Structures are given as structure tokens and as C-alpha cells.
C-alpha positions in Angstrom: 101.0 102.6 81.1 104.6 102.6 79.8 106.6 99.7 81.4 110.7 99.2 81.4 112.0 96.2 82.7 115.7 96.0 83.0 117.9 92.5 83.3 121.1 93.2 85.4 123.9 90.7 85.8 121.6 88.0 83.7 120.4 87.0 80.2 117.3 88.2 79.1 114.7 85.6 79.7 111.3 85.8 77.8 109.3 83.7 80.5 110.4 85.8 83.2 109.7 89.0 81.4 106.2 87.5 80.3 105.4 86.8 84.0 106.6 90.6 84.9 104.6 92.1 82.2 101.4 89.8 83.5 101.9 90.9 87.0 102.5 94.6 85.9 99.3 94.8 83.8 97.1 93.5 87.2 99.2 96.5 89.1 97.9 99.0 86.2 94.5 97.9 87.0 94.9 98.3 90.6 96.6 101.9 90.0 93.7 103.4 88.0 92.0 106.2 89.8 88.3 105.3 89.0 88.9 101.9 87.4 87.8 103.3 84.1 90.0 105.9 82.7 93.6 104.7 82.7 96.0 107.3 84.2 99.2 107.6 82.5 102.1 106.2 84.4 105.7 104.8 84.1 106.5 101.5 85.8 110.5 100.6 85.7 111.4 97.0 87.2 114.7 96.4 87.8 115.8 92.6 88.1 119.3 92.1 89.5 120.9 88.8 89.6 123.7 88.2 92.2 126.5 85.7 90.3 128.6 84.9 93.5 125.3 83.5 95.2 122.0 83.0 94.5 120.6 85.8 96.1 118.5 88.1 93.8 116.9 91.4 94.3 113.9 93.2 92.4 113.2 97.0 92.8 110.0 98.5 91.0 109.6 102.1 90.8 105.9 103.6 90.1 105.5 106.9 88.7 102.1 108.7 88.2 101.0 112.2 88.1 99.9 112.0 92.0 102.4 109.0 93.3 105.9 108.0 93.1 106.2 104.9 94.7 109.3 102.2 95.2 109.2 98.7 96.4 112.3 96.5 96.7 112.4 92.8 97.4 115.1 89.9 97.9 115.2 86.1 97.7 116.5 83.2 96.0 113.7 82.6 93.2 113.4 85.3 90.8 109.7 84.6 90.0 109.0 84.8 93.8 110.7 88.0 94.3 108.7 89.3 91.6 105.5 88.5 93.1 106.6 90.1 96.5 107.6 93.4 95.0 104.2 93.4 93.0 102.3 92.7 96.1 104.3 95.3 98.2 103.7 97.8 95.5 99.3 96.9 95.2 99.8 97.7 99.2 101.6 100.9 98.8 99.0 101.8 96.0 96.0 100.9 97.8 97.4 102.5 101.3 97.9 105.7 99.0 94.8 105.8 97.3 92.9 105.7 100.8 94.7 108.5 102.4 93.5 110.4 99.3 90.2 109.3 99.4 90.0 110.3 103.1 91.4 113.5 102.7 89.0 114.4 100.2 86.3 113.3 101.8 87.2 115.4 105.2 87.7 118.6 103.0 84.5 117.9 101.5 83.0 117.3 104.8 84.6 120.5 106.1 83.1 122.8 103.2 79.6 121.3 103.9 79.5 122.3 107.6 80.7 125.6 106.5 77.9 126.1 104.0 75.3 124.5 106.3 76.2 127.2 109.0 73.2 128.8 110.4 74.5 132.2 110.7 75.3 133.0 107.3 73.3 134.9 105.0 
């Protein structure tokens, strides 16, 4: 997994970067297709601080060979906002994995029904 964390309008913070890396590692475990073999993917996390008022935004882009997802959240506390973005991305990844699993399951059932057709020779 390739991770890129970018700080905009704020100083680099090692504790914040460590927190974000820890959360992204948890996301990497969930994003794996079978839980064993890691699928190559790229995660970009943008941390934007607003200097005029205490309202920060965080944006996360997750790119895999199959998925291309984006999550965004805003709030006054950067740590909570990072947690919310990761939670949103986990929800999106689970939803997409369920859609792919259902699609594959449906295709396998249709093939089986066709092969079990009593009129084929």
C-alpha cells in the first residue's frame, strides 16, 4: 500500500501523521479482497486547515485496480475529522465489496442454471 499524507495551510505534525497512518493501516486490512493477499492500492489523504476559523477539512482518495473512491469530511478537530473520513471510506469499501460479491454470485447462479438445463445434450 502506498500512502501519501499532505498538509495544507498547517505545519507538519508527527502525532497527526502517526494517527492517520494507523487509521490507514486499518483501512488497508478491510480493503483487501480476500483478507490474505494484499491488493496493490494507493491512498492519498489531504489535511486542510483553515487559518481564518477553526473549521478543517480532510479528503481521502483510495485507488485500487477495481475501485476508485473518495471520502470527505469537515470539522473543528482534525483528529476527529480524520477518524470520520476513515469511517466513511470503510463504509464505502464494504458497500462496494458487497456489490461485487453479489454481482459475482448472481453470475455464477445464472451459469449454473444454464448448465443444469434439462434440454441440453
